[in-house]
N, C-alpha and C positions, 0 to 999 in steps of 0.2 A: 751320415750315411755310411752303412757298412760296406765292406769290400769282400765279396765272396772269394775264397782262396781254396785251392786244392793242393794238398801235399802228396807227392807221389815218389816212389822209389824205383819206378821203371818208366822208360820212355816208350810210348806207343805212337808210332809215326803215321799210320794210315797211308803210307806212301807219299807223304807231302814234303819230305825232307829235300833240301837242295844242297848240292855239293858246293863248297866255297872254293872258287878257283884259286890256284897258286898256293893252296895250303893242303898238305897231305892228310887225307882221311878226316877232313873237317867238314861238318854239315851244319846247316841252319834250318830251323823249323819254327813256324809261328803257330801258336794256339790261341783260340778265343778264350777270353777270361784270364784269370791270374792263376798260375801254377808255380809251385815251389818244388825244386829238386835239390838234392845234395850236390854241392859244387866240389869238383876234383875228387870224386869217389866213383869207383867203377859200379855201373848199374846195368840192368837188363835193358835190351832194346828189342821191341816187338813190333810187328807190322800192324796187328789188330789186338784188341783187348783179350780175345780168347785164343789167339794163336800161340805157337811155340816161340820161345826166345830165338831170335835170329842172330844175336851177337851181344857184345858188351861195348859200352862206351863210357866216356867221362865228360860230363858237362863242364865247360870251362867259362861260360858266361850266360847270365840270365838278365833280360831286360823286360821290365813291366812298363807298358805304355798304352794309354787309351783303350783299356779293357782287353789288352792282348799280352801274351807272353812270347818273347823272342828268345829262343834257346840256341846256343852255339855249342856243339858237342864234337868230340873226337871219337871216331870209331876205333876201338882198341882191337876187337876181334870179330870176325864174321863166321858164323857157324854153317851157313849154306850160301849158295850163289843165287842171286835173284833171277 
């Protein structure tokens, strides 16, 4: 059985990110399906597919489990205030 996989160089959050308590500027987001991002590289962060970049982040951990991707990232810079 094949495993569908999406490779992306920008993180689109759709507002679903959750701040990780007791860790500065660290967030967790879960996606349906399997996604692959570069680890420890600065990438764009956007709210929606067609929106402007809201900041930059660095993905520090990816976990694939039960047809979901769990992504832990550090917000490096924020270009505007929510």
